[in-house]
DOKOLKOL-492096 format. One record per atom (N, C-alpha, C, O, CB): atom name; x, y, z. Coordinates in Angstrom, 3 decimals, decimal comma. Glycine has a CB too. Layout:
CA;X;Y;Z
...
END
This chain:
N;-30,945;0,883;-35,924
CA;-29,819;0,248;-36,637
C;-30,497;-1,076;-36,637
O;-31,601;-1,402;-36,200
CB;-28,262;0,322;-35,921
N;-28,952;-2,211;-37,633
CA;-30,008;-3,151;-37,820
C;-29,227;-4,770;-37,659
O;-28,933;-5,785;-38,291
CB;-30,765;-2,824;-39,437
N;-29,168;-4,183;-36,437
CA;-28,259;-5,609;-35,213
C;-26,692;-6,000;-35,868
O;-26,067;-7,052;-35,736
CB;-29,413;-7,673;-35,258
N;-26,239;-4,516;-36,761
CA;-24,500;-4,846;-37,047
C;-23,691;-3,646;-36,095
O;-23,984;-2,595;-35,526
CB;-23,966;-4,582;-39,094
N;-22,179;-4,735;-36,364
CA;-21,425;-3,253;-35,054
C;-21,467;-2,473;-36,147
O;-21,720;-2,816;-37,302
CB;-19,436;-3,282;-34,098
N;-21,137;-1,123;-35,618
CA;-20,758;-0,515;-36,502
C;-19,685;-0,013;-36,467
O;-18,905;-0,263;-35,549
CB;-21,393;0,119;-36,753
N;-19,339;0,958;-37,630
CA;-17,467;1,135;-37,477
C;-17,197;2,803;-36,864
O;-17,711;3,823;-37,323
CB;-16,464;0,979;-39,514
N;-16,260;2,706;-35,728
CA;-15,933;3,838;-35,057
C;-15,440;4,880;-35,933
O;-14,424;4,919;-36,627
CB;-15,028;3,558;-34,076
N;-16,673;5,983;-35,698
CA;-15,753;7,303;-35,932
C;-14,518;7,247;-35,749
O;-14,510;6,588;-34,709
CB;-16,033;8,350;-35,185
N;-12,987;7,535;-36,083
CA;-12,116;8,440;-35,791
C;-11,693;9,724;-35,304
O;-10,711;10,258;-34,787
CB;-11,889;8,434;-36,318
N;-13,176;10,061;-35,796
CA;-12,959;11,626;-35,121
C;-14,200;11,673;-33,809
O;-14,356;12,558;-32,967
CB;-13,343;13,144;-36,584
N;-14,635;10,955;-33,912
CA;-15,065;10,542;-32,582
C;-14,317;9,715;-31,532
O;-15,040;9,058;-30,783
CB;-16,101;9,912;-32,782
N;-13,287;9,653;-31,388
CA;-12,527;8,781;-30,660
C;-11,990;9,994;-29,178
O;-11,640;11,174;-29,164
CB;-11,119;8,060;-31,858
N;-12,115;9,249;-28,411
CA;-11,736;10,187;-27,140
C;-10,430;10,022;-26,600
O;-9,925;8,917;-26,795
CB;-12,644;9,961;-25,959
N;-9,648;11,009;-25,857
CA;-8,517;10,718;-26,178
C;-8,082;10,574;-24,701
O;-8,993;11,115;-24,073
CB;-7,832;11,686;-27,138
N;-7,311;10,198;-23,970
CA;-6,858;9,827;-22,334
C;-5,468;10,370;-22,249
O;-4,602;10,146;-23,095
CB;-6,816;8,021;-21,895
N;-5,330;10,987;-21,339
CA;-4,511;11,248;-20,495
C;-3,263;10,224;-19,152
O;-3,711;9,609;-18,184
CB;-5,428;11,978;-20,064
N;-2,299;10,286;-19,374
CA;-2,019;9,311;-18,523
C;-2,018;10,379;-16,699
O;-1,494;11,414;-16,288
CB;-0,293;8,477;-19,201
N;-2,848;9,411;-16,199
CA;-2,190;10,867;-14,330
C;-1,543;9,899;-13,848
O;-1,831;8,709;-13,728
CB;-3,630;11,697;-12,609
N;-0,291;10,719;-13,471
CA;0,415;10,363;-12,819
C;0,145;9,724;-11,571
O;-0,436;10,355;-10,688
CB;0,979;11,123;-12,804
N;0,644;8,073;-11,336
CA;0,761;7,895;-9,946
C;0,525;8,002;-8,509
O;1,579;8,272;-7,933
CB;1,192;8,024;-9,916
N;0,043;7,948;-8,126
CA;0,292;8,859;-5,918
C;2,010;8,289;-6,335
O;2,349;7,423;-7,141
CB;-1,007;7,413;-3,444
N;3,062;9,377;-5,212
CA;4,091;8,399;-5,054
C;4,705;8,022;-3,852
O;5,837;7,795;-3,426
CB;4,994;8,709;-5,739
N;3,177;8,045;-3,338
CA;3,189;7,972;-1,885
C;2,688;6,697;-1,649
O;1,483;6,452;-1,707
CB;2,397;9,047;-1,157
N;3,716;5,699;-1,331
CA;3,768;3,718;-0,571
C;3,074;3,618;-2,171
O;1,995;3,031;-2,087
CB;2,281;2,906;1,531
N;3,378;4,007;-3,531
CA;3,218;2,834;-4,074
C;3,770;2,140;-4,237
O;4,957;2,415;-4,410
CB;2,938;2,733;-4,737
N;3,283;0,533;-4,315
CA;4,416;-0,641;-4,318
C;4,988;-1,400;-5,416
O;4,274;-2,318;-5,820
CB;4,001;-1,620;-3,616
N;6,070;-1,241;-5,977
CA;5,668;-2,382;-7,232
C;5,494;-3,758;-7,279
O;6,014;-4,263;-6,284
CB;6,509;-2,403;-8,125
N;4,917;-4,689;-8,109
CA;4,532;-5,649;-7,469
C;5,993;-6,574;-6,809
O;6,035;-7,140;-5,717
CB;3,548;-6,388;-8,488
N;7,173;-6,498;-7,914
CA;7,987;-6,804;-7,129
C;8,226;-6,927;-5,318
O;8,415;-8,042;-4,830
CB;8,585;-6,162;-7,647
N;8,204;-6,076;-4,712
CA;8,284;-5,600;-3,787
C;7,360;-6,460;-2,626
O;7,670;-6,993;-1,561
CB;8,044;-4,312;-4,105
N;5,436;-6,260;-3,735
CA;4,695;-6,791;-2,670
C;5,252;-7,999;-2,928
O;6,068;-8,030;-2,007
CB;3,144;-6,673;-2,619
N;5,390;-8,950;-3,477
CA;5,450;-10,164;-4,173
C;6,536;-11,028;-2,656
O;6,371;-11,991;-1,908
CB;6,320;-9,895;-6,127
N;7,459;-10,118;-2,839
CA;8,392;-10,422;-2,273
C;7,565;-10,178;-0,801
O;7,276;-11,210;-0,196
CB;9,709;-9,654;-2,735
N;7,205;-9,009;-0,247
CA;6,562;-9,118;0,986
C;5,651;-10,090;1,880
O;5,693;-10,472;3,049
CB;6,046;-8,334;0,896
N;4,523;-10,387;0,410
CA;4,388;-11,305;1,002
C;4,907;-13,019;0,801
O;4,191;-13,991;1,041
CB;3,332;-11,063;1,035
N;6,002;-13,051;0,416
CA;6,568;-14,371;0,258
C;7,235;-14,366;1,768
O;7,220;-15,459;2,334
CB;7,690;-14,563;-1,162
N;7,786;-13,316;2,442
CA;8,380;-12,649;3,511
C;6,897;-12,874;4,277
O;7,059;-14,085;4,431
CB;9,081;-10,959;3,204
N;6,171;-12,738;4,605
CA;5,146;-12,804;4,988
C;4,327;-14,201;5,842
O;3,724;-14,192;6,916
CB;4,727;-12,413;3,939
N;4,600;-15,378;4,852
CA;4,915;-16,339;4,854
C;5,624;-17,230;5,955
O;5,359;-18,330;6,441
CB;5,327;-16,202;4,027
N;6,351;-16,563;6,093
CA;7,456;-16,766;7,124
C;7,656;-15,494;8,547
O;8,269;-15,750;9,583
CB;8,908;-16,772;6,098
N;7,330;-14,854;8,401
CA;7,085;-13,944;9,751
C;7,116;-14,259;11,017
O;6,389;-15,243;11,148
CB;6,011;-13,462;9,805
N;7,499;-13,999;11,873
CA;7,553;-14,660;12,981
C;6,856;-12,836;14,036
O;7,237;-11,756;14,488
CB;9,544;-15,539;13,251
N;5,865;-13,573;13,888
CA;4,906;-12,557;14,771
C;4,444;-12,531;16,404
O;3,408;-12,184;16,969
CB;3,657;-12,669;14,131
N;5,695;-13,054;16,855
CA;5,217;-13,771;18,401
C;6,339;-13,012;18,783
O;7,274;-12,706;18,042
CB;5,181;-15,705;18,816
N;6,184;-12,671;20,186
CA;6,921;-11,421;20,819
C;6,663;-10,332;21,321
O;7,313;-9,868;22,258
CB;7,514;-10,988;20,251
N;5,776;-9,815;20,833
CA;4,949;-8,287;20,972
C;4,349;-8,432;22,418
O;3,534;-9,329;22,634
CB;3,503;-7,990;19,665
N;4,602;-7,872;23,064
CA;3,333;-7,302;23,977
C;2,434;-6,365;23,733
O;2,311;-5,773;22,661
CB;3,677;-6,826;25,024
N;1,899;-6,232;24,541
CA;-0,147;-6,041;24,609
C;0,615;-3,912;24,273
O;0,121;-2,885;23,808
CB;-1,599;-6,714;27,453
N;1,753;-4,243;24,768
CA;1,262;-1,876;23,918
C;2,501;-2,274;22,941
O;3,474;-1,555;23,165
CB;1,859;0,577;25,558
N;2,654;-2,966;22,203
CA;2,936;-3,056;21,191
C;2,222;-3,558;20,031
O;2,478;-3,083;18,925
CB;3,716;-3,448;21,363
N;1,396;-4,424;20,166
CA;0,358;-4,226;19,209
C;-0,344;-3,570;19,751
O;-0,876;-3,286;18,678
CB;-0,281;-5,188;18,688
N;-1,300;-2,611;20,939
CA;-1,504;-1,247;20,641
C;-0,849;-0,521;19,367
O;-1,237;-0,585;18,200
CB;-1,087;-0,599;21,768
N;0,494;0,346;20,011
CA;0,755;0,970;18,973
C;0,828;0,119;17,769
O;2,036;0,328;17,657
CB;1,816;1,646;19,191
N;0,658;-0,405;17,098
CA;1,022;-1,266;15,750
C;-0,932;-1,009;15,308
O;-1,382;-0,888;14,168
CB;1,863;-3,523;16,150
N;-1,696;-0,995;16,553
CA;-3,346;-0,991;15,305
C;-3,197;0,486;15,650
O;-3,877;1,121;14,843
CB;-5,439;-2,011;15,831
N;-2,778;1,042;16,245
CA;-2,965;2,621;16,113
C;-2,044;3,106;13,951
O;-2,532;3,452;12,875
CB;-1,618;3,561;18,108
N;-0,591;2,803;14,474
CA;0,629;3,155;13,208
C;-0,503;2,323;11,999
O;-1,112;3,070;11,234
CB;2,796;2,112;13,502
N;-0,712;0,922;11,895
CA;-1,654;0,855;10,816
C;-3,190;1,740;10,423
O;-3,712;1,857;9,315
CB;-1,930;-0,413;10,962
N;-3,519;2,120;11,354
CA;-5,697;3,162;11,272
C;-4,884;4,136;10,368
O;-5,220;4,541;9,255
CB;-6,870;4,413;13,442
N;-3,224;4,572;11,380
CA;-2,760;6,462;10,618
C;-2,513;5,914;9,428
O;-2,826;6,516;8,401
CB;-1,077;7,621;11,248
N;-2,000;4,867;9,401
CA;-0,782;4,971;7,715
C;-2,664;4,250;6,377
O;-2,766;4,204;5,151
CB;1,716;2,620;7,879
N;-3,463;3,952;7,253
CA;-4,910;4,020;6,104
C;-5,705;5,135;5,465
O;-6,141;5,401;4,345
CB;-6,023;3,463;6,705
N;-5,699;5,822;7,027
CA;-5,792;7,670;6,938
C;-5,062;8,259;5,800
O;-5,575;8,806;4,824
CB;-5,044;8,500;8,320
N;-3,491;8,042;6,095
CA;-2,638;8,825;5,185
C;-2,900;8,695;3,855
O;-3,366;9,548;3,100
CB;-1,336;8,539;5,332
N;-2,404;6,997;3,492
CA;-3,073;7,140;1,461
C;-4,070;7,371;1,453
O;-4,428;8,476;1,044
CB;-3,187;5,919;0,319
N;-4,687;6,736;1,758
CA;-6,325;7,091;1,560
C;-6,994;8,385;1,073
O;-7,943;8,680;0,346
CB;-6,943;6,979;2,807
N;-5,790;9,211;2,022
CA;-6,010;10,813;1,970
C;-4,839;11,100;0,494
O;-5,079;11,741;-0,529
CB;-5,400;11,792;3,868
N;-4,315;10,796;0,653
CA;-3,046;11,535;-0,799
C;-3,437;10,324;-1,933
O;-3,023;10,484;-3,081
CB;-0,601;11,441;-0,284
N;-4,398;8,869;-1,535
CA;-4,738;8,810;-3,134
C;-4,381;7,438;-3,287
O;-5,136;6,622;-3,816
CB;-3,851;9,881;-4,243
N;-3,101;7,127;-2,780
CA;-2,296;6,191;-3,051
C;-3,255;4,351;-2,821
O;-3,930;4,190;-1,804
CB;-0,906;6,611;-1,942
N;-3,157;3,321;-3,763
CA;-4,051;2,495;-2,157
C;-2,762;1,803;-2,510
O;-2,254;1,638;-3,619
CB;-6,074;1,378;-2,034
N;-2,297;1,391;-1,170
CA;-1,502;0,661;-0,682
C;-2,109;-0,641;-0,136
O;-3,070;-0,375;0,585
CB;-0,859;1,375;0,161
N;-1,913;-1,727;-0,220
CA;-2,891;-3,161;0,152
C;-2,009;-3,150;1,857
O;-0,889;-2,817;2,245
CB;-2,496;-5,143;-1,290
N;-3,015;-3,607;2,376
CA;-3,252;-3,752;3,585
C;-1,621;-5,186;4,304
O;-0,627;-5,343;5,012
CB;-5,219;-4,307;3,547
N;-2,531;-5,746;3,391
CA;-1,070;-6,821;3,258
C;0,284;-6,154;3,720
O;0,969;-6,445;4,701
CB;-0,735;-7,294;1,516
N;0,441;-5,422;2,997
CA;1,607;-5,186;1,633
C;2,499;-4,269;3,332
O;3,595;-4,542;3,821
CB;0,825;-3,684;-0,560
N;0,991;-2,703;4,021
CA;1,190;-2,407;5,169
C;2,004;-3,231;6,020
O;3,196;-3,225;6,328
CB;0,166;-2,238;5,597
N;0,725;-4,145;6,392
CA;1,460;-4,968;7,545
C;2,996;-5,687;7,351
O;3,677;-6,246;8,211
CB;0,470;-6,163;7,875
N;3,275;-5,478;5,981
CA;4,644;-6,770;6,078
C;5,468;-5,284;7,231
O;5,754;-5,231;8,428
CB;5,929;-7,433;3,703
N;5,609;-4,123;5,875
CA;6,432;-2,764;6,516
C;6,403;-3,076;7,682
O;7,488;-3,543;8,031
CB;5,876;-1,253;6,378
N;5,656;-3,042;8,479
CA;5,218;-2,833;9,734
C;5,946;-3,220;9,967
O;6,956;-2,516;9,990
CB;4,264;-3,096;10,311
N;6,095;-5,121;10,457
CA;7,078;-5,817;11,414
C;8,062;-6,083;11,115
O;8,839;-6,644;11,888
CB;6,835;-6,790;11,872
N;8,498;-5,632;9,352
CA;10,112;-5,510;9,083
C;10,468;-4,485;9,855
O;11,560;-4,733;10,367
CB;10,620;-5,212;7,574
N;9,947;-3,200;10,249
CA;10,541;-2,192;10,765
C;10,809;-2,543;12,493
O;11,860;-2,556;13,133
CB;9,613;-0,911;10,403
N;9,172;-2,852;12,982
CA;9,407;-3,510;14,310
C;10,282;-4,457;14,623
O;10,372;-4,612;15,841
CB;8,454;-4,007;14,689
N;11,144;-5,336;13,815
CA;12,095;-6,722;13,598
C;13,018;-5,977;13,922
O;13,880;-6,536;14,600
CB;12,304;-7,615;12,143
N;13,274;-4,321;13,577
CA;14,495;-4,271;13,332
C;14,501;-3,066;14,683
O;15,324;-2,158;14,801
CB;14,974;-3,931;11,604
N;13,285;-3,378;15,671
CA;13,287;-2,159;16,443
C;12,479;-1,487;16,697
O;11,832;-1,544;17,743
CB;13,847;-1,466;16,168
N;12,296;-0,550;15,640
CA;11,245;1,048;15,751
C;10,623;0,631;16,168
O;9,948;-0,393;16,063
CB;10,570;1,965;14,754
N;10,823;1,890;17,131
CA;8,724;1,404;18,610
C;8,397;3,455;17,943
O;7,274;3,951;17,854
CB;9,286;1,117;22,412
N;9,436;4,034;17,675
CA;8,729;5,621;17,301
C;7,692;5,519;16,620
O;7,785;4,644;15,759
CB;9,540;6,632;16,456
N;6,247;6,327;16,662
CA;5,155;5,959;15,578
C;4,965;6,507;14,576
O;4,285;5,996;13,686
CB;4,076;5,972;15,895
N;5,720;8,106;14,439
CA;5,344;8,768;13,434
C;6,521;7,648;12,069
O;6,354;7,709;10,851
CB;5,676;10,738;13,810
N;7,567;6,786;12,752
CA;8,879;6,254;12,421
C;8,199;5,128;11,583
O;8,499;4,956;10,402
CB;9,950;5,789;13,759
N;7,156;4,272;12,312
CA;6,576;3,306;11,946
C;5,700;3,750;10,820
O;6,195;3,456;9,732
CB;5,991;2,713;12,991
N;4,455;4,419;10,737
CA;3,959;5,286;9,695
C;4,732;5,170;8,216
O;4,534;4,458;7,232
CB;4,076;6,737;10,260
N;5,811;6,323;8,567
CA;7,166;6,197;7,544
C;7,258;4,380;6,557
O;7,168;3,900;5,427
CB;8,895;6,382;8,925
N;7,461;4,056;7,787
CA;8,078;2,540;7,236
C;7,117;2,056;6,203
O;7,605;1,543;5,197
CB;8,192;1,260;8,505
N;5,862;2,142;6,303
CA;4,424;1,141;6,842
C;3,619;1,800;4,758
O;3,074;1,234;3,810
CB;3,032;2,215;9,295
N;4,083;3,269;5,109
CA;3,975;4,598;3,714
C;4,967;3,965;2,896
O;4,797;3,790;1,690
CB;4,525;6,555;4,092
N;6,168;3,559;3,616
CA;7,279;3,146;2,595
C;8,403;4,358;1,536
O;9,066;4,369;0,500
CB;6,328;2,238;1,532
N;7,899;5,467;2,974
CA;8,332;6,973;2,707
C;10,439;6,895;3,370
O;11,271;7,800;3,315
CB;6,869;8,366;4,067
N;10,595;5,505;3,889
CA;11,937;4,864;4,093
C;12,770;3,885;4,071
O;13,934;4,056;4,433
CB;12,124;4,913;4,675
END
């Protein structure tokens, strides 16, 4: 080669197929932006030690499940969803995981 850029052969082009995104917890950018704005003002005080232990277990389970399904949910969005559900009084671990994953 003489150092010049060679034209791409039209027959050598690679065909890409659009792979469907995982549906589990796929966050729209508007949802994440909204959650981040809310998080800047979110009050996380008033929880007991057992609440905090539950929340950690829920986040661990949620991260494991989202990674197993191939969904990339940002930790900050998971946390916002967790505290929103907790603020509404939810303490059932399975329901909290579902809320964190955006399943309800």
